[in-house]
C-alpha positions, 0 to 999 in steps of 0.5 A: 223480170228477175230470175233466181238461179241455183246451181248444184254440183253432183259428183255422181251426175258428173262422173257416174263411174268411179275414176279410181279404186283402192286395194288393201294388204297387210304384212300379217295376212296373205289376203290381198283385197282387190278393187271391187270388180267392174267398179270403174266400167264395164266388166271385161267378161261381158259383151259390153267391154269388147276392148278387152277381147280379141286383137282390136284397137289398143284400149285406153285403160288396161283390161283389169278386173276393176277396169279403173284407170287408177288404182291406189294400193294401201299396204301395211308394211310393218308395225313398230312399238310407237309407229306403223309403216304404210306403203302407198302405191298409185298405179296408172292403168291408162295406156294413153295418158300421163297424169302430170302434177297429180295429187292424192287426198287421204282421209284417215285418223292416222293422218293426225299423227303423221310423222314422216313421209318418203318420196311425196310432198304432203300437207295437212288439211284442217277441215273441222277445227282442230281435227286434221285427219286429212292429208294431201300428197303430191309428187316431188319436182323432177322425180315423181310429179308425173304419173306415167302411162301404164306406170306407178309412183309410190311412197311410205309413211310413218304415222304414230300409234295412239292409245286407241290403235289396234289391228283387231278392229282394222284400225290401220284400214280406216280410210274414210275417203281417198281422192285422186285429182279430185275424183273419189276412189271406190273403197272395198267393203270393211268386211273384206279387210285383211284378217288377223292370223288365227295364230295370234289368238292362240298366242294370246291364249297361250300367254294367259295360260302361262300366267295362270300356270305360274300363279298356280305354281306360286300358290303351291309353293306358298302353301 
């Protein structure tokens, strides 16, 4: 008798709950997009999460709204003429576990034009021909290779802007995938991305009105 065995790996079956989540913020908005509530475990306001209530045993994961052991915060820090600066902060809310030799995988169109990384090692992963929109980050030896319990590591990156770059469409937040130690992080819905300030529209409108007014004055002088 012979057998044929087919093996499949399902991340959803292996880990039905997310092990990490992503939050967002930007210098041009006061809005901070937090991780989705209860995305990594039982909600702390329900009876399903007794570790978050009362003087009981120390929980393995600090009680938060998302209940994730790892949170990655993506902050748009500055916008230069040719570059934009992002601060990435990896927070460990596990009060009992250190993450040694951690790695963070980020798939984002800006990774194709990554020019500078501070505080982390990095290497591109070319998955589809010449498309290298995926970057692998990990800690520097004797500095931040260990993500300590209830601590954090952080770095700043400088991607170069391309001709399609615009904050209007939330381009700086177009993170397709993010993984921490192989576990996929939960992303917030695109509708929740930090909006541009309304004043920016008024400023663009004012610039147009100034141009029209200057043109009218010039025509008046000519005729």
